[in-house]
C-alpha positions in Angstrom: 106.2 81.1 71.5 103.3 81.9 69.3 100.8 81.3 72.1 102.7 83.8 74.4 102.7 86.4 71.7 98.9 86.0 71.1 98.2 86.4 74.9 100.3 89.5 75.2 98.7 91.0 72.1 95.3 90.3 73.5 96.1 92.1 76.8 97.6 95.0 75.0 94.5 95.5 72.9 92.2 95.2 75.9 94.1 97.9 77.8 93.9 100.2 74.8 90.1 99.8 74.6 89.6 101.0 78.2 86.2 100.7 79.9 84.6 97.3 80.0 81.2 98.7 79.0 82.6 99.5 75.5 83.3 95.9 74.7 79.8 95.4 73.6 80.0 91.6 73.8 81.5 91.4 70.3 84.0 88.7 69.2 87.4 90.4 68.9 90.2 89.4 66.5 93.8 90.2 66.9 96.7 89.3 64.6 100.5 89.6 64.1 102.5 89.8 61.1 103.1 92.2 58.2 100.3 90.8 56.1 102.6 89.2 53.6 103.6 86.0 55.3 102.6 83.7 58.0 100.0 85.1 60.4 99.0 84.1 63.9 95.4 85.0 64.8 93.6 84.7 68.2 89.8 84.9 68.7 88.5 86.0 72.1 84.9 86.4 73.3 84.5 89.2 76.0 81.5 89.3 78.3 78.9 92.0 77.7 78.8 93.1 81.4 80.9 92.8 84.5 77.9 92.8 86.9 74.5 91.1 86.6 72.4 94.2 87.0 69.3 92.2 85.9 69.6 90.1 89.1 69.9 93.3 91.2 66.8 94.9 89.6 64.9 91.7 90.2 65.8 91.8 93.9 64.8 95.5 94.2 61.4 94.8 92.7 61.0 91.8 95.0 61.7 94.0 98.0 59.2 96.6 96.9 56.5 94.0 96.6 57.3 92.6 100.1 57.3 96.1 101.6 53.9 96.8 100.1 52.5 93.5 101.5 53.9 94.4 104.9 52.2 97.8 104.9 48.9 96.2 104.1 49.2 93.5 106.8 50.2 96.1 109.4 47.0 97.9 108.7 45.0 94.7 109.0 46.5 93.8 112.4 45.3 97.1 113.9 41.8 96.3 112.6 41.7 92.8 114.1 41.5 94.0 117.7 38.7 96.5 116.9 36.8 93.7 115.1 37.3 91.2 117.9 36.0 93.7 120.5 33.0 94.6 118.4 32.1 90.9 117.8 32.5 90.2 121.6 30.1 93.1 122.3 27.6 91.7 119.8 27.8 88.2 121.4 27.3 89.7 124.9 24.3 91.7 123.6 22.8 88.6 121.9 23.4 86.6 125.1 21.5 89.2 127.1 18.6 89.0 124.7 18.5 85.2 124.7 18.6 85.1 128.5 15.6 87.4 128.6 13.7 85.3 126.0 14.4 82.1 128.0 12.9 83.7 131.1 9.7 84.9 129.3 9.4 82.8 126.1 5.6 83.5 125.8 6.3 87.2 125.4 8.0 86.7 122.1 6.7 85.7 118.7 8.2 83.1 116.4 9.3 86.0 114.1 11.3 87.5 116.9 13.0 84.2 117.6 13.9 83.8 114.0 15.4 87.3 114.0 17.7 86.4 116.9 18.7 83.2 115.0 19.6 85.2 112.0 21.7 87.6 114.1 23.5 84.7 115.7 24.3 83.2 112.2 25.6 86.6 111.1 27.9 86.8 114.1 29.1 83.3 113.4 29.9 84.3 109.8 31.8 87.4 110.9 33.9 85.3 113.4 34.7 82.7 110.7 35.7 85.5 108.3 38.0 87.0 111.0 39.6 83.7 111.7 40.3 83.2 108.0 41.8 86.7 107.9 44.1 86.0 110.9 45.2 82.7 109.4 45.8 84.4 106.1 48.1 87.0 107.9 50.0 84.2 109.6 50.5 82.4 106.3 51.7 85.6 104.6 54.2 86.2 107.4 55.6 82.7 106.9 55.7 83.3 103.1 57.5 86.6 103.5 60.1 84.9 105.8 60.9 82.5 102.9 61.1 85.3 100.4 63.4 87.4 102.5 65.6 84.4 103.1 65.9 83.9 99.3 66.8 87.6 98.9 69.5 87.2 101.5 71.0 84.2 99.6 71.0 86.2 96.3 72.5 89.3 97.9 75.2 87.3 99.6 76.2 85.6 96.3 76.3 89.0 94.5 78.4 90.5 97.3 80.9 87.7 97.3 81.3 87.7 93.5 80.8 91.3 92.3 81.0 95.0 93.2 80.6 95.0 97.0 79.8 98.7 97.4 76.7 98.5 95.3 75.5 95.3 96.9 76.0 96.6 100.4 73.7 99.5 99.7 71.1 97.0 98.5 71.6 94.9 101.7 70.8 97.9 103.8 67.4 98.1 102.0 66.9 94.4 102.7 67.6 95.0 106.4 65.0 97.8 106.4 62.4 95.5 105.0 63.3 92.7 107.5 62.9 95.2 110.4 59.5 96.2 109.0 58.5 92.5 109.0 59.7 92.1 112.6 57.8 95.2 113.7 54.6 94.0 112.1 55.0 90.6 113.7 55.7 92.3 117.1 52.6 94.5 116.8 50.6 91.3 115.9 52.0 89.6 119.0 51.3 92.6 121.2 47.6 92.5 120.3 47.0 88.8 120.6 49.6 87.9 123.2 51.0 91.0 124.9 54.1 90.8 127.1 52.3 91.6 130.3 54.4 93.0 133.2 57.4 93.8 131.0 59.0 97.2 131.1 61.6 96.3 128.4 60.6 99.3 126.3 61.4 103.0 126.0 57.9 104.2 126.1 54.6 104.6 124.3 54.7 105.1 120.5 51.1 104.6 119.5 47.6 104.5 120.9 44.8 102.6 119.1 41.4 104.0 118.1 38.9 104.3 120.9 37.1 101.0 121.8 33.7 101.9 123.1 31.9 99.3 125.3 28.6 101.1 126.1 27.0 103.7 128.3 27.6 103.5 132.0 26.0 100.9 134.4 23.2 103.3 135.3 22.4 104.0 131.6 22.2 107.7 132.4 23.8 110.1 130.0 24.0 112.7 132.8 26.4 110.5 134.7 29.4 112.1 133.1 31.6 111.9 136.2 33.2 108.6 137.1 35.6 105.9 136.3 35.9 102.3 135.4 38.6 99.6 134.8 40.3 96.6 136.4 42.3 96.0 139.5 45.9 96.9 138.8 47.2 94.2 141.2 44.3 91.8 141.5 44.0 89.3 144.3 43.6 85.6 143.4 40.4 84.6 141.6 39.6 88.2 140.8 41.9 88.7 137.8 39.0 89.2 135.5 37.1 91.6 137.7 35.9 95.0 136.6 34.7 98.0 138.6 32.7 101.1 138.0 31.5 104.3 139.8 29.6 107.2 138.3 27.5 110.2 139.2 26.1 113.5 138.0 28.8 115.4 139.9 32.4 114.7 140.9 31.4 113.1 144.2 32.2 109.5 145.0 29.5 107.7 147.0 29.7 104.1 146.0 31.4 101.6 143.7 30.1 98.5 141.7 32.1 95.3 141.2 31.6 92.9 138.3 33.1 89.4 138.0 34.1 89.8 134.3 33.6 91.9 131.2 30.4 90.1 130.2 28.7 91.0 133.5 29.9 94.6 133.2 28.1 94.9 129.9 25.0 93.0 131.2 25.1 95.4 134.3 25.1 92.4 136.7 27.3 93.4 139.6 28.2 90.9 142.4 29.2 93.6 144.9 28.0 97.1 145.7 30.0 99.1 148.3 28.6 102.4 149.6 31.0 104.8 151.3 29.9 105.7 154.8 29.1 109.3 155.8 32.3 111.1 156.5 34.4 108.9 154.2 32.8 109.9 150.8 35.1 111.1 148.0 35.5 113.9 145.6 37.1 113.8 142.2 37.2 110.9 139.8 40.8 109.8 139.5 40.4 106.9 141.8 41.6 103.3 141.2 41.4 99.8 142.7 44.7 98.0 143.5 45.0 94.8 145.6 41.2 95.0 146.1 41.6 98.4 147.8 40.0 101.6 146.6 42.3 104.6 146.6 40.6 108.0 146.2 40.5 111.7 147.1 38.7 112.6 150.3 35.9 115.1 150.4 36.4 116.5 153.9 39.0 117.1 155.2 40.9 117.6 151.9 43.3 114.6 151.5 43.6 111.0 150.3 42.0 107.8 151.5 42.0 104.1 151.0 39.2 101.5 151.6 40.1 97.8 151.8 37.2 96.2 150.0 38.0 92.8 151.7 37.7 93.8 155.3 36.3 97.4 154.8 39.2 98.9 156.7 39.3 102.7 156.1 42.5 104.9 156.3 42.9 108.6 155.4 45.8 110.9 155.1 46.4 114.6 154.7 49.2 115.8 152.4 50.0 119.3 153.6 51.8 120.5 150.5 49.0 119.5 148.1 46.7 122.3 147.0 43.0 122.1 146.0 43.5 125.1 143.7 45.0 123.0 140.9 42.7 120.6 138.9 42.8 119.1 135.5 41.5 121.2 132.6 38.2 119.5 132.0 36.6 119.4 135.4 37.2 120.9 138.9 38.1 118.9 142.0 40.4 116.6 140.1 43.2 117.2 142.5 44.7 113.8 143.5 45.2 111.4 140.7 46.0 107.8 141.7 47.8 105.4 139.4 48.9 101.8 139.7 51.5 100.4 137.3 54.1 97.6 137.0 56.3 99.3 139.7 53.8 100.2 142.4 51.2 102.8 143.6 51.4 106.5 142.7 49.6 109.8 143.2 50.1 113.1 141.5 48.9 116.6 142.6 49.8 120.3 142.3 51.3 122.5 145.1 51.5 126.2 145.7 55.2 125.7 146.3 55.6 124.3 142.8 53.5 127.0 141.2 50.8 124.5 140.3 53.2 122.2 138.5 52.6 118.5 138.9 54.3 116.6 141.7 54.7 112.8 141.4 54.7 110.8 144.7 55.4 107.1 145.2 53.2 105.6 147.9 54.0 102.8 150.3 51.0 100.5 149.9 51.3 99.0 153.4 51.7 102.2 155.4 49.9 104.5 152.9 52.8 106.9 153.3 54.8 108.8 150.7 58.2 107.3 150.1 59.5 109.7 147.5 58.6 112.8 145.4 59.5 114.1 142.0 58.9 117.6 140.7 57.9 118.0 137.1 57.8 121.2 134.9 54.2 121.0 133.6 51.4 123.1 134.8 48.5 120.9 136.0 45.5 123.1 134.8 47.0 122.9 131.3 46.7 119.1 131.3 43.7 116.9 130.6 45.0 113.9 132.7 48.0 111.8 133.5 48.8 108.2 134.0 51.8 106.0 135.0 53.5 103.2 133.0 56.6 101.5 134.4 57.5 104.4 136.7 57.1 106.9 133.9 54.4 109.6 134.1 52.6 110.5 130.8 50.7 113.8 130.5 47.8 114.3 128.1 46.2 117.4 126.6 43.5 118.2 124.1 44.3 119.2 120.5 40.7 119.7 119.5 37.2 118.2 120.4 38.1 114.9 118.7 41.8 114.5 119.5 44.0 114.1 122.6 47.7 113.8 122.6 50.3 112.4 125.0 52.7 115.3 124.9 55.0 114.9 127.9 56.7 112.2 130.0 58.8 112.1 133.2 60.9 109.1 134.1 61.1 108.7 137.9 64.0 106.3 137.5 66.3 108.6 135.6 64.6 111.9 136.6 64.6 112.9 133.0 61.6 114.7 131.3 60.9 115.1 127.6 58.2 116.3 125.2 56.6 113.7 122.8 53.7 113.7 120.4 51.4 110.6 120.4 47.9 111.7 119.3 44.8 109.6 119.7 41.0 109.9 119.0 38.3 110.6 121.6 34.8 109.2 121.4 33.4 112.4 122.9 34.9 115.8 123.9 35.4 115.5 127.7 36.4 112.8 130.1 36.8 112.7 133.9 39.3 109.9 134.3 42.1 108.1 132.3 44.1 105.3 133.8 46.6 102.7 132.6 46.2 99.1 133.8 49.4 96.9 133.8 47.4 93.6 133.8 46.4 94.1 130.1 48.5 97.2 129.1 45.4 99.2 128.2 44.1 102.7 128.9 40.7 103.0 130.5 38.8 106.3 130.0 35.4 107.4 131.4 34.4 109.5 128.4 31.4 111.6 129.1 29.6 108.7 130.7 30.8 105.9 128.3 33.2 103.0 128.9 36.1 103.6 126.5 39.5 101.8 126.4 42.6 101.9 124.2 45.4 99.5 123.3 49.0 100.8 123.6 52.0 100.1 121.5 55.5 100.4 123.0 59.0 101.0 121.6 60.6 97.7 122.7 64.3 97.5 123.4 66.6 94.9 124.9 67.1 96.9 128.1 64.5 96.0 130.7 63.4 98.5 133.4 60.9 96.3 135.2 62.5 96.7 138.6 60.8 99.3 140.7 62.7 102.7 140.6 65.1 103.2 143.4 65.6 106.4 145.3 67.8 108.8 143.4 70.4 111.1 145.0 68.7 114.4 145.9 65.1 113.1 145.7 62.7 114.0 148.5 62.3 111.1 150.8 59.9 111.0 153.8 59.2 108.4 156.4 56.0 106.4 155.9 54.4 107.6 159.1 55.1 110.4 161.5 57.0 109.6 164.7 55.5 111.0 168.0 56.5 114.6 168.3 58.2 114.7 164.8 57.0 116.7 161.8 56.2 114.4 158.9 55.3 115.0 155.2 52.0 113.3 155.9 49.5 113.9 158.7 47.4 110.9 159.9 43.7 111.7 160.2 42.4 108.2 160.5 
């Protein structure tokens, strides 16, 4: 009986005191009786807090530290690619010097040999330093995984035991940090092991800083017109091949082939193809795909392809295309060829469209146009365009140092949108810009220099790797004209 009275008295006193934060952790005493007889007393110790805020503060501080580490590592990952390319160029340059010395050793003094040895040791030291940095990043990622797992355990315990609303808010911050870690790891993976051939993304979100290889094959600063890159669908045993063509005007007379990047830098071509009279080109937005050169014809105005295996030449005239609409930097840049994960493309302006860019899908076997899409952007206001996974991206200049991808058109959904992805230029003007699906890079011929860029994509779970199908209402033309029929393409071959 006395125990029941004590318990009820304790509850009554607690209710009267109200909020828990006024308990102050003190020992409370309650008693019954009139003070003149027997008394029953109960001692109770009440906790100082209903929620361990100290643990929560510790978790928040932990997450801030992890977020800071992630931001630092994300910046390092972007620098790794630039450093690797720079070191590769140094190695290639040193290799060229050593080859020359080996051929004519008597032309060099011992001091010059020692100087080369010192440079080699410096490169070795730089590579070792980079290896340590990369290994350090990998170790840090693993460490952050462990830390985030510990945070998750702590937050789960707090959520199950205490105020769920407050903990859930903290869990949302944890998820944000976890996503940052995954994004950093993804970008690290994209640079060192990109998902080649995949279209499981919603587009380009970032372009790297310009990676400058060197001046063109001719070593002429006046050769500002031209292009370079890789085959967008290489034949067997030519996966590492590079090509180049350049001149002092927008004309296309020949093209050089190099077995790999090293020989491109050393200017050691293994093939040199000269275009025959009557089949020369004009404009610099040509590409090589499946060991076939696709380019703009000089006369008559149209498009052509030259199979570099058997030297078969085919030309076509596209009646709707107009020579009046070129890109903003140079004239005669009318037909722009592109090869991506989904096939072969060409873009051009027409009088009918008011100079707006038309995208055409090309049948590689017949060299005929399969389908057309009309965009809303005016070609003379654009620096260049390129295709990625069936999506056309348009680029324009912001100033002499900066370009920006500002527009895209998805041929699969027929949707267009304006975006803003700025990137640096090495020099003011360029004559060609093309995407290559074999390494997911942009290749620019920038005022006579070889320049390339790494791309970052907004990856999703929805893949769009399949070639775009014909949409209802799209313009479809037969690959070749039947006798007596009017075709979208005239055959002049």
